[in-house]
Structures are given as C-alpha cells and as structure tokens.
C-alpha positions in Angstrom: -0.3 37.1 57.1 3.0 39.4 58.3 6.0 37.3 59.0 8.0 38.2 62.2 11.0 39.9 61.8 14.1 39.7 63.9 15.5 43.1 62.8 15.5 46.3 64.8 11.9 47.5 65.7 10.3 51.0 64.5 12.8 53.9 64.9 15.8 51.5 66.1 19.1 51.3 64.6 20.1 47.7 63.3 23.3 48.2 64.7 21.8 49.4 68.1 19.0 48.8 70.5 19.2 52.6 71.1 16.2 54.5 69.5 17.6 56.9 66.6 15.9 59.6 67.8 17.6 59.4 71.2 21.0 59.2 70.3 24.0 61.6 70.0 26.3 61.7 66.8 29.9 60.7 67.6 31.1 64.5 67.5 28.6 65.4 69.7 29.5 62.9 72.4 33.0 63.6 72.1 32.6 67.3 72.5 30.4 66.8 75.7 32.7 64.3 77.2 35.4 67.0 76.7 33.2 69.6 78.3 32.2 67.8 81.0 35.8 66.5 82.0 37.2 70.0 81.6 34.4 71.7 83.8 34.7 69.4 86.5 38.8 69.6 86.8 38.2 73.2 86.4 35.8 73.7 89.2 36.9 71.1 91.4 37.6 70.9 94.5 34.4 73.2 94.7 32.3 73.0 97.1 35.1 71.7 99.1 36.6 74.7 101.2 33.3 76.8 100.7 31.3 74.6 102.9 31.3 74.3 106.9 34.0 71.3 108.0 35.4 70.7 104.4 38.7 73.1 105.0 40.6 69.8 105.5 39.4 68.1 102.5 40.4 71.2 100.5 43.9 71.3 101.7 44.3 67.5 101.1 43.4 68.4 97.2 45.8 71.3 97.5 48.9 69.1 98.9 47.9 66.7 95.8 47.9 69.1 93.3 50.6 71.2 94.1 53.4 68.6 93.4 52.2 67.7 90.0 52.1 71.5 89.0 55.8 71.9 90.5 56.9 68.6 88.7 55.4 69.8 85.3 56.2 73.4 85.0 60.2 72.7 84.5 60.1 69.2 83.6 57.5 69.6 80.7 56.8 73.0 79.8 60.6 73.9 80.9 59.7 77.0 82.9 63.1 78.0 84.7 62.9 79.8 88.2 60.7 78.8 90.9 57.1 78.6 90.8 55.2 80.4 93.5 52.5 78.7 95.4 51.6 81.7 97.9 48.3 83.0 97.1 48.6 86.9 96.7 45.4 88.0 95.0 46.5 87.4 91.5 44.7 84.4 89.9 47.0 84.9 86.7 50.4 83.4 88.0 52.7 80.8 86.6 51.4 78.6 89.1 47.6 78.6 87.7 48.8 78.3 84.2 50.2 75.5 84.5 47.7 73.9 86.5 45.4 75.0 83.8 47.6 73.0 81.2 47.6 69.9 83.5 43.8 70.5 83.7 43.6 70.4 80.1 45.6 67.3 79.1 43.7 65.6 81.9 40.4 66.5 80.1 41.9 65.1 77.2 43.2 62.2 78.1 39.5 61.5 79.9 37.8 62.1 76.8 39.8 59.6 75.0 39.6 57.1 77.5 36.1 57.6 78.0 35.2 57.3 74.1 37.3 54.1 73.8 35.3 52.7 76.9 31.9 53.7 76.3 31.3 53.6 72.1 27.7 53.0 72.7 25.6 55.9 70.6 23.8 56.8 73.5 22.7 60.5 74.8 24.2 61.8 78.2 21.2 63.4 79.2 21.5 62.8 82.8 25.4 63.2 82.9 24.5 66.6 81.1 21.9 67.8 83.9 24.4 66.9 86.4 27.0 69.2 84.8 24.7 72.0 84.6 23.6 71.7 88.1 27.1 71.7 89.4 28.1 74.5 87.0 25.1 76.4 88.2 25.9 76.2 91.8 29.8 77.0 91.3 28.8 80.0 88.9 26.2 81.3 91.2 28.3 81.0 94.3 30.9 83.2 92.5 28.5 85.5 91.4 27.3 86.1 94.7 30.7 86.4 96.3 31.8 89.1 93.6 28.3 90.7 93.9 28.1 91.3 97.6 32.1 92.5 97.3 30.9 95.3 95.3 27.8 96.1 97.2 29.4 96.0 100.5 32.6 98.0 99.4 34.9 95.0 99.6 36.1 94.8 96.2 35.9 98.6 94.9 36.7 100.9 98.2 36.1 104.4 98.0 39.3 106.2 96.9 41.6 107.1 99.7 44.4 109.6 100.1 47.2 107.8 98.6 44.9 107.4 95.3 43.9 110.8 95.4 47.3 112.0 95.5 48.6 109.8 93.0 48.6 111.2 89.4 47.1 109.2 86.4 50.4 108.9 85.2 51.8 107.4 88.1 48.9 104.6 88.6 48.6 101.4 87.0 45.9 100.2 84.4 44.4 98.3 87.3 44.6 101.3 89.9 43.0 103.4 87.6 40.1 100.9 87.2 39.8 100.5 90.9 39.8 104.6 91.7 37.1 104.6 88.5 35.0 102.0 90.3 35.4 103.1 93.5 34.5 106.9 93.1 30.7 106.1 92.4 29.0 103.6 95.0 26.0 103.8 93.2 27.6 102.5 90.1 29.6 100.0 91.8 26.3 98.6 93.8 24.8 98.3 90.7 27.5 96.4 89.2 27.1 94.2 92.2 23.3 93.7 92.0 23.9 93.0 88.0 25.9 89.8 89.5 24.7 88.9 92.7 21.2 88.8 91.6 21.4 86.7 88.3 24.0 84.5 90.6 21.2 83.9 93.1 18.5 82.9 90.2 21.3 80.2 89.0 20.3 78.2 92.3 16.9 77.9 90.8 16.4 75.6 87.5 13.3 77.7 86.2 15.2 80.7 86.3 19.0 79.3 85.6 18.7 80.1 81.6 17.6 83.8 82.0 20.2 84.3 84.7 22.6 82.9 82.4 21.8 85.1 79.6 22.3 88.2 81.6 25.6 87.0 83.3 26.5 86.0 79.7 26.7 89.8 78.9 27.6 91.0 82.5 30.6 88.7 82.4 31.7 89.7 79.1 31.9 93.0 80.2 34.4 92.1 83.4 36.2 89.9 80.8 36.9 93.1 78.9 37.8 94.9 81.6 40.4 92.3 83.2 42.0 92.4 79.7 41.8 96.1 79.0 43.0 97.0 82.4 45.4 94.2 83.1 43.8 93.1 86.2 45.2 89.4 87.2 41.8 87.6 86.9 41.7 87.0 83.3 41.7 83.1 83.5 39.1 83.2 86.2 36.7 85.3 84.3 37.0 84.0 80.7 36.2 80.5 82.2 33.5 81.9 84.1 31.9 83.3 80.9 32.7 80.2 79.4 30.3 78.7 81.8 27.6 81.3 81.3 27.6 80.4 77.5 27.5 76.8 78.4 24.2 77.6 80.5 22.9 79.5 77.8 23.7 77.5 74.8 20.3 75.5 74.4 18.2 79.0 75.1 20.3 80.8 72.1 18.6 79.3 68.9 15.0 79.4 70.6 15.8 83.1 70.9 17.0 83.5 67.6 14.0 81.7 66.0 11.6 84.1 68.1 13.4 87.5 67.9 15.1 87.3 64.9 13.4 84.7 62.6 10.1 85.4 63.7 9.1 81.9 64.1 7.8 79.8 67.1 9.7 78.1 69.6 8.9 75.0 71.6 9.4 74.8 74.8 12.5 72.9 76.2 11.5 69.4 77.7 11.8 69.2 81.8 14.4 66.8 82.5 14.9 65.5 86.3 18.0 63.8 87.6 16.3 61.2 89.9 13.5 58.8 88.5 11.7 58.1 92.1 9.6 60.5 94.3 11.4 59.8 97.1 14.8 60.1 95.3 13.8 63.8 94.0 12.6 64.6 97.6 15.9 63.7 99.2 18.0 65.5 96.4 16.2 68.6 96.6 16.4 68.6 100.4 20.3 68.1 100.2 20.2 70.8 97.6 18.7 73.3 99.5 20.8 72.7 102.7 24.0 72.9 100.5 23.1 75.8 98.7 21.9 77.6 101.7 25.4 76.6 103.2 27.2 77.9 100.1 25.2 81.6 100.0 25.7 81.9 104.1 29.3 81.3 103.8 29.4 83.8 100.9 27.3 86.8 102.0 27.6 86.7 105.7 31.5 87.1 106.1 31.0 89.9 103.5 28.5 91.9 105.7 30.6 91.4 108.6 34.2 92.9 107.0 31.8 95.6 105.8 30.6 96.5 109.1 34.3 96.5 110.8 35.2 98.9 107.7 32.5 101.4 108.3 33.2 101.4 112.0 33.9 105.4 112.5 34.5 105.3 115.9 37.7 107.6 116.8 39.9 104.3 117.5 39.5 103.0 114.0 38.9 106.2 112.0 42.1 107.6 113.0 44.3 104.6 111.6 42.7 105.2 108.0 44.5 108.4 106.9 47.7 110.1 105.8 50.4 110.9 107.8 53.6 113.1 108.5 56.4 112.0 110.5 57.1 114.4 113.1 60.0 112.3 114.7 61.3 109.0 114.3 64.4 107.2 116.3 66.0 103.9 115.6 67.5 102.0 117.9 67.1 104.9 120.0 69.0 107.3 117.7 67.0 110.3 116.7 66.9 110.7 112.5 67.5 113.9 111.0 65.4 115.1 108.4 67.9 114.4 105.7 68.5 111.1 107.1 67.9 108.5 104.6 66.6 106.0 107.0 63.7 108.6 108.1 60.3 108.6 107.1 58.7 111.8 105.5 55.3 110.2 105.7 53.1 107.3 105.5 49.6 106.1 104.5 47.6 103.7 106.3 44.4 102.1 104.7 42.8 98.7 105.6 45.4 95.8 104.9 48.5 97.7 104.1 50.9 100.5 105.1 52.9 102.6 102.6 55.9 104.0 103.7 58.1 107.0 102.2 61.4 107.8 102.9 63.2 110.9 102.9 65.4 109.8 99.9 62.3 109.6 98.0 61.9 105.6 98.0 59.1 104.3 99.3 57.9 100.6 100.5 54.7 98.8 100.7 53.7 96.7 103.9 51.1 94.3 103.9 49.4 93.5 107.5 48.4 90.1 108.7 44.9 91.7 109.7 42.6 94.7 109.1 44.4 97.7 110.3 41.6 99.7 111.3 41.1 98.9 115.2 43.9 96.9 115.5 46.4 97.7 118.6 49.6 96.3 116.8 50.6 95.7 113.1 52.3 92.7 111.7 53.8 93.6 108.7 55.3 92.1 105.6 56.4 92.7 102.1 54.2 91.9 99.5 56.6 89.1 97.7 57.4 87.6 101.1 55.4 84.5 102.2 52.4 84.8 104.9 54.6 83.7 107.9 57.3 85.9 107.2 56.9 88.7 109.3 59.0 91.9 108.9 57.6 94.0 111.5 55.6 94.3 114.9 54.6 97.5 115.6 52.5 98.7 118.3 50.0 101.3 117.7 48.8 103.9 120.4 47.4 107.6 120.0 48.9 110.3 122.3 48.1 114.0 122.3 46.2 113.8 119.0 49.5 111.8 117.5 49.8 108.1 116.1 52.4 106.6 117.8 54.5 103.3 116.4 56.5 101.6 118.2 58.4 98.3 117.9 60.5 96.0 115.7 60.8 96.9 112.0 63.3 94.8 110.0 65.5 93.7 113.0 65.6 97.5 114.2 64.0 99.1 116.9 61.8 102.1 115.4 59.4 104.7 117.4 57.7 107.1 114.9 55.4 109.9 115.8 53.2 110.6 113.2 50.5 113.3 112.4 47.4 113.2 110.5 47.1 115.3 107.6 43.8 114.6 106.8 42.3 113.7 103.7 43.3 115.8 100.7 41.2 118.4 99.0 40.7 117.1 95.7 38.4 118.1 92.7 37.4 114.6 92.2 35.8 114.3 95.7 34.4 117.6 96.0 32.9 118.1 92.5 29.9 116.6 93.3 26.5 115.7 91.2 24.8 118.4 88.9 21.5 117.9 86.8 22.2 121.1 84.6 25.7 121.9 83.0 25.9 124.5 80.6 28.9 123.3 79.6 31.0 120.0 79.9 33.2 120.1 82.9 36.0 117.6 81.7 39.3 118.0 83.1 
C-alpha cells in the first residue's frame, strides 16, 4: 500500500504551490514588470484627452506632471535656463526628454518595489494580456491618426510657392523630406494606408499580430526617416516601434521556425481577460464603444480639416498664394521701396505667413486658425506662447488685390498685395512618363 505524502503534488515545486510549468523565472518576471510599468507610464494619460468629456482629466494630469518635470530638469539633471512647456509641434523638446527620464526612473522604482512585495514565482498572464490590449489601442489610435493625416493631405501638403522657390541648399533636412513626400500624392496616400490599415487591425485580437508585424517594418522606416532627416518626433516614433516589437515578439520565434527552420509551429493558445461570460460580454461592449469613440475622434476631425483645405472657392483660394507688395503704409505714412521696414513680398499658406522685407530679412508668423477663408489674421511669432498676439490684420479683397489692414507689433499697417500666382517649376510640370529614353535627372 502506497503511503500518503505531505510533499508537493505532481508538477509542483516543493517551495510553492504554483505548478512548475506555469511559472516564470525571476529575470522574466522582472523584465515584464519593468516593461509593464514603463509602457503604461509612457502612454498614460491615454485615452484621457482622446475620448469625449475627458479633456479636464487630461489637463489635471498635465498640471500634476509639469511641476515635476520643471523641478527635475534643473535640480536633478542640472539643466540651465527655462524649460519651455508650450507645445510647438516638436516632440523632442527638453521638456519631453526630462519627462522621459522621470518615467524611466519611476518604472525602475515600480519594478523594484513590485519584485520586493510580490515574490511568488507566478506568471502574469492576465496583466500581460491587459498590457497588450492597452498598447494595441494606444498604438492603433496613433497609427489611424498619422495614417489619415497622410491620406487626407494633413501631414505632407503639396509643395506650395514658398517650397518651390526655395533652393535645396536653403531648405532644412525636414523641409526637404516634407517636399519629397508632399510632391507625390499617390505615394503619400500609400504611406498613409500602410499606417492606417494595420492600425485599424490592431483593434481586433485575431489580426493584431499580423498588424504588429507589418507596422514593425513601417515604423522602422519612419524611425529612420526621423533620425536621418532630423524630424523632431524621434522619441515618439522610437517608442511606437518598440511597442510594435512588443506586440509582434511572440510570433517571431514561430515565424523563424516555419520560414527559416522549416519546422511546424503550434498555434498560440487564446487567452481571455475575464473568466465569466457576463464579464466578457460587458468588457467587449465597453471595448467596442471606447474603440469606436477613439476612431471617431481621430478620423472625423482629419476629414473635416481636409474638406476646409480643399475648398477652392475664390474667397479661400486667394489666400493661399505668393504675393508682391504694391503699397504699404505704417501709422499712415507711405513707405518707399528702399525703406527697411517695407515688405517686399509675402507667402500665405494655411496657418502661417512669411513676410519678406526690403533689407533682405524675413519673418515667419503663425496664425491662430487656418488662414484660408479667415476674415482676419491673429498672428504670433513661432517662439511666442499661444496667447501672445503680435498682429491682428483684417483681410479683404479689393479690385483684385488682397488688403491687410490692422495692428502689427504695435503699429498700424496697411498692405496692398498682388498675387504672383504659382511659380512655373520643373518639379510640378514635369509629369509622369512611361517611356524614358534617357534618365531625366536634374
């Protein structure tokens, strides 16, 4: 007769009641806890600010985080000078590097505390699935945003008169990339579809892996472009690529087994977060509602902005142009052609106006709203805060001329502009050719 034992049962470790087959090693547990903490800290407060009625919560989060960044910068990292907090389109500002340092330190601290408190040799399967779900939605939302911005000419507009008149040598690396991408609408739209379509597939569990594999290549190209052309989105694009790698990682060994080693690969076991049917139904319903709201908040505004930009009515098309200055008065005094304060020309495009003066200098102003169709311009310098107004100029058409009349840097100005029309450039008139007897490379 076999004697009963108080020892561990089959497949159980003597020091734990957790089955050996379902345990993670210490290094794997530490690695997962760090990745979990870091990704959540980096992506948070998403989806706050992206879902309806969550803007206040996002503002509260920013109000709590900003003082920490402004203290850590000079006190811990020894950064001299002020740290700008106003968003200006750059994702690689000092503020974001200091914030990244804070997130990294907090993630390490959370990993250490978590490991000291929870020493059980178990697998964090449900937390892993929860993290994958959060990363999928975060990544998918951003991919939809960037994808539709390319499809609907939001990120890479067709080169305008200013870009066409600027030499290669005078353009910035980022400006060169923007002109290259904006020149070909089909290619830009293709790039947008390659981001938006996998982004949409990330919202579905069964297609998330193939979407992550596609985005791994797509975002790898984006990261290289940002680094090689000095585009100030290096931090975000690198993290998005790392998230693609995180989602695709479980499939990579199976792909190597099938495609390289010619071995069979077992299917990945499906894992669901809730255990009860009712809980799964509730979670699925909430997920569909939240995902639909996120997609709506990303896609609809992009399409609406595109419709405004493509308005070709005379009232709007006249504002997107290159102008020469016929007459200009400052505080009621007409300016001569040689006067250094006189404008020699102006470029007006979307949300900005470039002013060229007779002495050869130029100044770029940003508009509070998109210029086409606007009856007036509220302008500020790119280095100013959003609430600093340098000019308020009324816009009107008179005898085929564009008249700007109002206050500019504390002076009353009236400028009469004549359209030069789009410049005749080889780039925009060369066209497409099926047959090329010799390369036309200039």
